[in-house]
C-alpha positions as a Markdown table, in Angstrom:
| # | Residue | x | y | z |
|---|---|---|---|---|
| 1 | Met | 84.1 | 11.3 | 34.6 |
| 2 | Pro | 85.2 | 9.9 | 38.0 |
| 3 | Ser | 88.9 | 9.6 | 38.6 |
| 4 | Ala | 90.5 | 6.1 | 38.5 |
| 5 | Met | 90.7 | 4.3 | 41.7 |
| 6 | Arg | 94.2 | 3.5 | 43.0 |
| 7 | Ala | 94.8 | -0.2 | 42.9 |
| 8 | Gly | 98.0 | 0.0 | 45.0 |
| 9 | Pro | 100.7 | 2.2 | 46.3 |
| 10 | Ala | 102.0 | 5.0 | 44.1 |
| 11 | Leu | 104.9 | 4.0 | 41.9 |
| 12 | Gly | 108.3 | 4.8 | 43.4 |
| 13 | Arg | 106.8 | 5.1 | 46.9 |
| 14 | Arg | 108.4 | 2.8 | 49.4 |
| 15 | Ala | 106.3 | 0.9 | 51.9 |
| 16 | Pro | 106.8 | 2.2 | 55.5 |
| 17 | Ala | 109.4 | 0.3 | 57.5 |
| 18 | Pro | 108.1 | -2.3 | 59.9 |
| 19 | Val | 107.8 | -1.4 | 63.6 |
| 20 | Val | 110.2 | -3.2 | 66.0 |
| 21 | Val | 109.4 | -3.1 | 69.7 |
| 22 | His | 112.3 | -3.1 | 72.2 |
| 23 | Ser | 111.1 | -3.9 | 75.7 |
| 24 | Ala | 112.7 | -4.3 | 79.1 |
| 25 | Pro | 111.8 | -4.4 | 82.8 |
| 26 | Leu | 112.8 | -0.8 | 83.0 |
| 27 | Val | 113.0 | 2.1 | 80.4 |
| 28 | Leu | 114.7 | 5.4 | 81.2 |
| 29 | Pro | 113.4 | 7.9 | 78.5 |
| 30 | Val | 115.3 | 10.7 | 80.5 |
| 31 | Cys | 112.8 | 13.4 | 79.3 |
| 32 | Thr | 110.1 | 11.7 | 81.4 |
| 33 | Asp | 110.0 | 9.5 | 84.5 |
| 34 | Pro | 111.3 | 5.9 | 84.4 |
| 35 | Ile | 108.8 | 3.3 | 83.1 |
| 36 | Arg | 108.5 | -0.1 | 84.7 |
| 37 | Asp | 108.0 | -2.9 | 82.3 |
| 38 | Gly | 108.4 | -0.4 | 79.4 |
| 39 | Ala | 109.0 | -0.5 | 75.7 |
| 40 | Val | 110.3 | 1.6 | 72.8 |
| 41 | Ala | 108.6 | 1.2 | 69.4 |
| 42 | Val | 111.0 | 2.0 | 66.5 |
| 43 | Arg | 110.2 | 2.5 | 62.9 |
| 44 | Gly | 113.3 | 2.9 | 60.7 |
| 45 | Asp | 115.6 | 5.3 | 62.5 |
| 46 | Arg | 112.9 | 7.0 | 64.6 |
| 47 | Val | 111.1 | 6.3 | 67.8 |
| 48 | Val | 107.3 | 6.2 | 67.4 |
| 49 | Lys | 106.2 | 5.4 | 70.9 |
| 50 | Val | 107.5 | 5.0 | 74.4 |
| 51 | Asp | 105.2 | 3.6 | 77.1 |
| 52 | Thr | 104.5 | 0.5 | 79.1 |
| 53 | Arg | 105.1 | -2.7 | 77.2 |
| 54 | Ala | 101.4 | -3.6 | 77.2 |
| 55 | Ser | 100.5 | -0.2 | 75.7 |
| 56 | Val | 103.1 | -0.3 | 73.0 |
| 57 | Leu | 102.3 | -3.9 | 72.0 |
| 58 | Ser | 98.6 | -3.1 | 71.8 |
| 59 | Ser | 99.4 | -0.1 | 69.6 |
| 60 | Phe | 101.4 | -2.2 | 67.2 |
| 61 | Pro | 99.9 | -5.7 | 67.1 |
| 62 | Gly | 102.1 | -8.1 | 65.2 |
| 63 | Ala | 105.3 | -6.0 | 65.6 |
| 64 | Ala | 108.5 | -8.0 | 66.2 |
| 65 | Glu | 109.6 | -7.7 | 69.8 |
| 66 | Val | 113.2 | -7.7 | 71.1 |
| 67 | Arg | 113.0 | -8.5 | 74.8 |
| 68 | Trp | 115.9 | -7.3 | 76.9 |
| 69 | Thr | 116.9 | -7.9 | 80.4 |
| 70 | Gly | 117.8 | -5.0 | 82.6 |
| 71 | Met | 117.3 | -1.4 | 81.5 |
| 72 | Ile | 116.9 | 0.6 | 78.2 |
| 73 | Val | 118.2 | 4.1 | 78.5 |
| 74 | Ala | 118.4 | 7.0 | 76.0 |
| 75 | Gly | 121.8 | 6.9 | 74.2 |
| 76 | Leu | 124.7 | 8.4 | 76.0 |
| 77 | Val | 126.5 | 11.4 | 74.5 |
| 78 | Asp | 130.2 | 12.0 | 75.0 |
| 79 | Ala | 130.7 | 15.8 | 74.7 |
| 80 | Cys | 134.4 | 15.7 | 74.3 |
| 81 | Ala | 135.6 | 12.2 | 73.4 |
| 82 | Ala | 139.1 | 11.0 | 74.3 |
| 83 | Val | 139.5 | 8.6 | 71.4 |
| 84 | Pro | 137.7 | 7.9 | 68.1 |
| 85 | Ala | 136.1 | 4.7 | 69.4 |
| 86 | Ala | 132.8 | 5.1 | 71.3 |
| 87 | Gly | 132.5 | 4.0 | 74.9 |
| 88 | Pro | 129.8 | 1.6 | 76.2 |
| 89 | Gly | 126.3 | 2.9 | 75.4 |
| 90 | Val | 127.6 | 6.0 | 73.6 |
| 91 | Thr | 125.5 | 6.8 | 70.5 |
| 92 | Ala | 126.9 | 10.3 | 69.7 |
| 93 | Arg | 130.1 | 12.1 | 70.4 |
| 94 | Ala | 132.1 | 15.3 | 69.9 |
| 95 | Gly | 135.6 | 14.5 | 68.8 |
| 96 | Val | 138.5 | 16.3 | 67.3 |
| 97 | Met | 139.5 | 14.8 | 63.9 |
| 98 | Ser | 143.0 | 13.4 | 63.5 |
| 99 | Asp | 142.5 | 12.4 | 59.9 |
| 100 | Leu | 139.8 | 13.7 | 57.5 |
| 101 | Ala | 139.5 | 10.2 | 56.0 |
| 102 | Asp | 138.8 | 8.5 | 59.4 |
| 103 | Pro | 135.3 | 7.1 | 59.8 |
| 104 | Pro | 133.3 | 8.9 | 62.5 |
| 105 | Gly | 132.5 | 5.7 | 64.4 |
| 106 | Val | 129.2 | 7.1 | 65.7 |
| 107 | Leu | 127.2 | 10.1 | 64.8 |
| 108 | Gly | 127.7 | 13.5 | 66.4 |
| 109 | Ile | 130.1 | 16.3 | 65.6 |
| 110 | Ser | 133.6 | 16.1 | 64.2 |
| 111 | Tyr | 135.7 | 19.2 | 65.1 |
| 112 | Val | 138.5 | 20.6 | 63.0 |
| 113 | Glu | 141.2 | 21.8 | 65.3 |
| 114 | Val | 142.8 | 25.3 | 65.3 |
| 115 | Thr | 146.3 | 25.5 | 66.9 |
| 116 | Ser | 147.8 | 28.6 | 65.3 |
| 117 | Arg | 150.1 | 30.3 | 68.0 |
| 118 | Ser | 149.9 | 33.8 | 66.6 |
| 119 | Glu | 147.8 | 36.0 | 64.4 |
| 120 | Glu | 150.5 | 36.1 | 61.8 |
| 121 | Glu | 150.6 | 32.3 | 61.6 |
| 122 | Trp | 146.8 | 32.2 | 61.4 |
| 123 | Glu | 146.7 | 34.8 | 58.6 |
| 124 | Ala | 149.5 | 33.2 | 56.7 |
| 125 | His | 148.1 | 29.7 | 56.4 |
| 126 | Gly | 146.0 | 28.6 | 59.4 |
| 127 | Arg | 142.7 | 30.1 | 58.3 |
| 128 | Asp | 142.9 | 28.7 | 54.8 |
| 129 | Ala | 143.9 | 25.3 | 56.1 |
| 130 | Val | 140.9 | 25.1 | 58.4 |
| 131 | Ile | 138.5 | 26.3 | 55.8 |
| 132 | Thr | 139.9 | 23.7 | 53.4 |
| 133 | Ala | 139.5 | 21.0 | 56.0 |
| 134 | Leu | 135.9 | 22.0 | 56.7 |
| 135 | Arg | 135.0 | 21.8 | 53.0 |
| 136 | Glu | 136.7 | 18.5 | 52.4 |
| 137 | Val | 135.0 | 16.6 | 55.2 |
| 138 | Glu | 132.6 | 14.0 | 53.8 |
| 139 | Arg | 130.9 | 12.2 | 56.6 |
| 140 | Pro | 127.4 | 11.7 | 58.0 |
| 141 | Cys | 128.0 | 13.8 | 61.0 |
| 142 | Ala | 128.2 | 17.6 | 61.5 |
| 143 | Val | 131.4 | 19.5 | 61.5 |
| 144 | Gly | 132.6 | 22.2 | 64.0 |
| 145 | Val | 135.7 | 24.1 | 65.0 |
| 146 | Ala | 137.8 | 23.3 | 68.1 |
| 147 | Ala | 139.7 | 26.4 | 69.2 |
| 148 | His | 143.0 | 25.1 | 70.6 |
| 149 | Thr | 144.8 | 28.4 | 70.3 |
| 150 | Arg | 145.9 | 30.7 | 73.1 |
| 151 | Asp | 146.1 | 33.8 | 71.0 |
| 152 | Pro | 143.1 | 36.1 | 71.7 |
| 153 | Gln | 143.1 | 37.5 | 68.1 |
| 154 | Val | 143.0 | 34.1 | 66.6 |
| 155 | Leu | 140.3 | 33.0 | 69.0 |
| 156 | Glu | 138.2 | 36.0 | 68.1 |
| 157 | Asp | 138.5 | 35.3 | 64.3 |
| 158 | Val | 137.7 | 31.6 | 64.9 |
| 159 | Ala | 134.5 | 32.7 | 66.7 |
| 160 | Val | 133.6 | 34.9 | 63.7 |
| 161 | Leu | 134.4 | 32.0 | 61.4 |
| 162 | Ala | 132.1 | 29.6 | 63.3 |
| 163 | Arg | 129.2 | 32.1 | 63.3 |
| 164 | Thr | 129.7 | 32.8 | 59.6 |
| 165 | Phe | 129.5 | 29.1 | 58.6 |
| 166 | Gly | 126.9 | 28.2 | 61.3 |
| 167 | Leu | 129.3 | 25.8 | 62.9 |
| 168 | Arg | 129.5 | 24.5 | 66.5 |
| 169 | Leu | 132.4 | 25.8 | 68.5 |
| 170 | Leu | 134.4 | 23.8 | 71.1 |
| 171 | Val | 136.8 | 25.6 | 73.4 |
| 172 | Asp | 138.4 | 24.8 | 76.8 |
| 173 | Leu | 138.7 | 26.6 | 80.0 |
| 174 | Asp | 142.3 | 25.6 | 80.6 |
| 175 | Arg | 143.4 | 28.0 | 77.9 |
| 176 | His | 140.9 | 30.8 | 78.4 |
| 177 | Ser | 138.7 | 32.1 | 81.1 |
| 178 | Pro | 135.0 | 32.5 | 80.5 |
| 179 | Ala | 135.5 | 36.3 | 80.5 |
| 180 | Ala | 138.1 | 36.1 | 77.8 |
| 181 | Leu | 136.0 | 33.8 | 75.7 |
| 182 | Asp | 133.0 | 36.1 | 76.1 |
| 183 | Glu | 135.1 | 39.1 | 75.1 |
| 184 | Ala | 136.2 | 37.2 | 72.0 |
| 185 | Gly | 132.5 | 36.4 | 71.1 |
| 186 | Ala | 133.0 | 32.7 | 71.6 |
| 187 | Leu | 130.4 | 32.0 | 74.2 |
| 188 | Gly | 126.7 | 31.3 | 73.4 |
| 189 | Pro | 124.3 | 28.5 | 72.6 |
| 190 | Leu | 126.4 | 27.4 | 69.6 |
| 191 | Cys | 129.4 | 26.8 | 71.8 |
| 192 | His | 130.3 | 24.3 | 74.6 |
| 193 | Val | 133.3 | 24.4 | 76.8 |
| 194 | Ala | 135.4 | 21.6 | 78.1 |
| 195 | Cys | 136.3 | 22.0 | 81.8 |
| 196 | Ala | 138.6 | 20.2 | 84.1 |
| 197 | Arg | 139.0 | 22.8 | 86.8 |
| 198 | Pro | 136.9 | 24.5 | 89.4 |
| 199 | Leu | 135.0 | 27.6 | 88.4 |
| 200 | Asp | 134.2 | 30.5 | 90.7 |
| 201 | Pro | 130.6 | 31.7 | 91.1 |
| 202 | Gly | 131.1 | 34.6 | 88.6 |
| 203 | Glu | 132.5 | 32.2 | 85.9 |
| 204 | Arg | 129.6 | 29.8 | 86.4 |
| 205 | Lys | 127.1 | 32.7 | 86.3 |
| 206 | Leu | 128.6 | 34.1 | 83.0 |
| 207 | Leu | 128.4 | 30.7 | 81.3 |
| 208 | Arg | 124.9 | 30.2 | 82.5 |
| 209 | Leu | 123.8 | 33.7 | 81.2 |
| 210 | Arg | 125.4 | 32.9 | 77.9 |
| 211 | Asn | 123.5 | 29.5 | 77.7 |
| 212 | Thr | 126.8 | 27.7 | 77.2 |
| 213 | Val | 127.0 | 24.0 | 78.1 |
| 214 | Val | 129.9 | 23.0 | 80.4 |
| 215 | Ala | 131.3 | 19.6 | 79.4 |
| 216 | Val | 132.9 | 18.2 | 82.6 |
| 217 | Cys | 136.1 | 16.2 | 81.8 |
| 218 | Pro | 137.8 | 13.7 | 84.1 |
| 219 | Ser | 139.8 | 15.7 | 86.6 |
| 220 | Pro | 140.6 | 16.0 | 90.3 |
| 221 | Ala | 137.1 | 17.1 | 91.3 |
| 222 | Pro | 135.8 | 20.2 | 89.4 |
| 223 | Asp | 132.8 | 21.8 | 91.1 |
| 224 | Val | 130.2 | 19.8 | 89.3 |
| 225 | Leu | 127.7 | 19.9 | 92.1 |
| 226 | Ala | 127.7 | 23.7 | 92.1 |
| 227 | Leu | 127.2 | 23.7 | 88.3 |
| 228 | Leu | 124.2 | 21.3 | 88.6 |
| 229 | Asp | 122.6 | 23.0 | 91.6 |
| 230 | Glu | 122.9 | 26.5 | 90.1 |
| 231 | Gly | 121.3 | 25.4 | 86.9 |
| 232 | Asn | 124.2 | 25.5 | 84.5 |
| 233 | Pro | 123.7 | 23.2 | 81.5 |
| 234 | Val | 126.1 | 20.3 | 82.0 |
| 235 | Ala | 127.4 | 17.5 | 79.8 |
| 236 | Leu | 130.0 | 14.8 | 80.5 |
| 237 | Ala | 133.1 | 14.0 | 78.5 |
| 238 | Thr | 135.8 | 11.3 | 78.5 |
| 239 | Gly | 138.5 | 13.4 | 77.0 |
| 240 | Pro | 141.0 | 15.9 | 78.5 |
| 241 | Pro | 140.0 | 19.5 | 78.0 |
| 242 | Leu | 141.3 | 19.6 | 74.4 |
| 243 | Gly | 144.9 | 19.1 | 75.6 |
| 244 | Gly | 147.7 | 16.7 | 74.8 |
| 245 | Thr | 147.9 | 17.5 | 71.1 |
| 246 | Ala | 151.0 | 17.8 | 69.0 |
| 247 | Pro | 150.7 | 21.0 | 67.0 |
| 248 | Asp | 151.5 | 20.8 | 63.3 |
| 249 | Thr | 152.8 | 24.3 | 62.7 |
| 250 | Ala | 152.8 | 23.8 | 59.0 |
| 251 | Asn | 149.0 | 24.1 | 58.7 |
| 252 | Gly | 147.6 | 24.8 | 62.2 |
| 253 | Val | 145.5 | 21.6 | 62.2 |
| 254 | Thr | 146.3 | 18.7 | 64.5 |
| 255 | Gly | 144.8 | 15.5 | 65.9 |
| 256 | Pro | 143.5 | 14.7 | 69.4 |
| 257 | Ala | 145.3 | 13.2 | 72.3 |
| 258 | Gly | 145.6 | 9.4 | 71.8 |
| 259 | Ser | 145.7 | 9.7 | 68.0 |
| 260 | Ala | 148.7 | 8.7 | 65.9 |
| 261 | Asp | 149.9 | 12.2 | 65.6 |
| 262 | Gly | 149.8 | 13.3 | 69.2 |
| 263 | Gly | 149.3 | 12.4 | 72.8 |
| 264 | Ala | 150.0 | 8.6 | 72.3 |
| 265 | Gly | 149.9 | 6.5 | 75.4 |
| 266 | Arg | 147.1 | 8.3 | 77.2 |
| 267 | Ala | 144.7 | 5.9 | 78.8 |
| 268 | Ala | 141.1 | 6.4 | 77.7 |
| 269 | Pro | 138.4 | 6.6 | 80.4 |
| 270 | Ala | 135.9 | 3.8 | 80.4 |
| 271 | Gly | 133.0 | 6.0 | 79.3 |
| 272 | Val | 130.7 | 8.8 | 80.3 |
| 273 | Leu | 129.0 | 6.6 | 82.9 |
| 274 | Ala | 132.4 | 6.1 | 84.5 |
| 275 | Val | 132.8 | 9.8 | 84.6 |
| 276 | Ala | 129.4 | 10.2 | 86.2 |
| 277 | Gly | 130.1 | 7.5 | 88.7 |
| 278 | Ala | 133.4 | 9.1 | 89.7 |
| 279 | Ile | 131.6 | 12.4 | 90.3 |
| 280 | Arg | 129.1 | 10.7 | 92.5 |
| 281 | Arg | 131.8 | 8.8 | 94.5 |
| 282 | Asn | 133.8 | 11.9 | 95.0 |
| 283 | Ala | 130.8 | 13.8 | 96.3 |
| 284 | Arg | 130.1 | 11.1 | 98.8 |
| 285 | Glu | 133.7 | 10.9 | 100.0 |
| 286 | Leu | 133.7 | 14.7 | 100.6 |
| 287 | Gly | 130.3 | 14.5 | 102.4 |
| 288 | Leu | 128.6 | 16.7 | 99.8 |
| 289 | Arg | 124.9 | 16.3 | 99.1 |
| 290 | Ser | 122.9 | 17.4 | 96.1 |
| 291 | Arg | 119.2 | 16.7 | 95.8 |
| 292 | Gly | 118.5 | 14.2 | 92.9 |
| 293 | Leu | 122.2 | 14.0 | 92.0 |
| 294 | Asp | 121.9 | 10.5 | 90.4 |
| 295 | Gly | 119.2 | 11.7 | 88.0 |
| 296 | Lys | 121.1 | 14.9 | 87.2 |
| 297 | Leu | 124.2 | 13.0 | 86.3 |
| 298 | Val | 122.3 | 10.6 | 84.0 |
| 299 | Arg | 120.7 | 13.6 | 82.3 |
| 300 | Ala | 124.1 | 15.2 | 81.9 |
| 301 | Ala | 125.3 | 12.0 | 80.2 |
| 302 | Thr | 122.4 | 12.0 | 77.8 |
| 303 | Leu | 120.4 | 15.2 | 77.3 |
| 304 | Gly | 123.2 | 17.4 | 78.5 |
| 305 | Gly | 125.5 | 16.0 | 75.8 |
| 306 | Ala | 122.9 | 16.3 | 73.2 |
| 307 | Arg | 122.5 | 20.0 | 74.1 |
| 308 | Ala | 126.3 | 20.5 | 73.9 |
| 309 | Leu | 126.1 | 19.2 | 70.3 |
| 310 | Gly | 123.0 | 21.2 | 69.4 |
| 311 | Met | 121.1 | 18.0 | 68.8 |
| 312 | Asp | 118.5 | 18.1 | 71.6 |
| 313 | Arg | 115.6 | 19.6 | 69.7 |
| 314 | Gly | 113.4 | 18.9 | 66.7 |
| 315 | Asp | 112.8 | 15.7 | 64.7 |
| 316 | Gly | 115.7 | 13.3 | 65.0 |
| 317 | Arg | 116.9 | 14.8 | 68.3 |
| 318 | Ile | 119.0 | 12.7 | 70.6 |
| 319 | Gly | 119.6 | 12.3 | 74.3 |
| 320 | Ser | 116.1 | 11.2 | 75.2 |
| 321 | Leu | 113.4 | 8.8 | 74.1 |
| 322 | Ala | 110.1 | 10.1 | 72.8 |
| 323 | Pro | 108.1 | 10.1 | 69.5 |
| 324 | Gly | 110.3 | 11.7 | 66.9 |
| 325 | Thr | 113.6 | 11.2 | 68.5 |
| 326 | Arg | 116.3 | 9.3 | 66.7 |
| 327 | Ala | 116.2 | 5.6 | 67.7 |
| 328 | Asp | 119.4 | 5.8 | 69.8 |
| 329 | Phe | 119.5 | 3.9 | 73.1 |
| 330 | Ala | 121.7 | 1.7 | 75.2 |
| 331 | Val | 120.8 | -1.4 | 77.2 |
| 332 | Phe | 122.5 | -2.3 | 80.5 |
| 333 | Asp | 122.1 | -5.2 | 82.8 |
| 334 | Ala | 120.9 | -2.8 | 85.5 |
| 335 | Arg | 117.9 | -3.3 | 87.8 |
| 336 | Gly | 116.7 | -2.2 | 91.2 |
| 337 | Arg | 114.5 | 0.1 | 93.1 |
| 338 | Tyr | 116.5 | 3.2 | 92.2 |
| 339 | Pro | 117.1 | 3.1 | 88.5 |
| 340 | Tyr | 119.5 | 6.1 | 88.2 |
| 341 | Ala | 121.7 | 4.8 | 91.0 |
| 342 | Ala | 121.7 | 1.3 | 89.3 |
| 343 | Leu | 122.8 | 2.8 | 86.0 |
| 344 | Leu | 125.6 | 4.8 | 87.7 |
| 345 | Ser | 127.0 | 1.6 | 89.3 |
| 346 | Gln | 128.4 | 0.8 | 85.8 |
| 347 | Pro | 126.5 | -2.4 | 85.1 |
| 348 | Pro | 127.4 | -4.7 | 82.2 |
| 349 | Trp | 126.6 | -3.2 | 78.8 |
| 350 | Leu | 124.3 | -5.5 | 76.7 |
| 351 | Gly | 124.0 | -3.6 | 73.5 |
| 352 | Thr | 123.3 | -0.3 | 71.7 |
| 353 | Val | 120.8 | 0.7 | 69.1 |
| 354 | Val | 122.0 | 3.6 | 66.8 |
| 355 | Gly | 119.5 | 4.9 | 64.3 |
| 356 | Gly | 117.5 | 1.8 | 64.7 |
| 357 | Ala | 120.4 | -0.6 | 64.0 |
| 358 | Leu | 121.5 | -2.9 | 66.8 |
| 359 | Ile | 125.2 | -2.9 | 67.9 |
| 360 | Thr | 126.2 | -5.6 | 70.4 |
| 361 | Pro | 129.3 | -5.6 | 72.5 |
| 362 | Pro | 132.4 | -7.5 | 71.3 |
| 363 | Ala | 132.6 | -11.1 | 72.7 |
| 364 | Ala | 134.5 | -11.3 | 76.0 |
């Protein structure tokens, strides 16, 4: 006896979300070349196609279109955020938690901070406090550990803790040299370092060999061009190198600079594009040249940040626009013959799409 024909969709199965096409005179997917008169097709929280506007619209006839002026670019990623609020165009961030109940603002990674000043303090209550904090976090983003300790034994144990739990690790190069971090077992693809100082060739090489992303923080001219030219994975950050915190010696867990419990009064940078623009201006003032610098800085602000967070691969990856990436992108009123240069000039921010949902700037 033939099986019954299906008269409609299976019970309990939702109809696929409609496709929405976002188009603009220029699209910067980052993972591929810029597209003139381009478009990004979005279904739910995923990108399904990136191509010219004509090609995308012909692939999805009848889809609703959102027409933007200026430029669509893959969402910016702040690899060490100064404050909980996201900067213009930022769709993911790495930030140190000041309060476990705080909303994350945008997706990314929230880091539990370790500030124990000695192995005795860490053994007495620091480790238990951090593990408890990690277990109590209930938020839609991943969780990591920020090692703000200067004690080498505590640092080594934190590295073991991060590997055991499969957590991202954030450390800074103001407290420890790359060699000390390597000896403690902290360096590697699961770790990224915040840096606001020049690195010598040996330090850059060690970080490169360990596949560790360097998150460049606002500072008096770290050697970003050398990092980029030598092939180090680089991200950009608006925060200080994990400094400015007020330790809570009762439990070894504190909040970031600019939070209610430490570092109040610190002015936040305007965003990762401002950091990139400052690097570019500084290079020009010093007469330094780096081939393709504008494109490298834009990639550092997008794909580089995604790599620092471990979110640059697989379905739902961020930092670029292609089929299967999360539908995260920013729109700026930028145009011109040289798209990367136009973006680094810090044009007006028109809006951001995070997971397919539109977020517009606050009214002036």
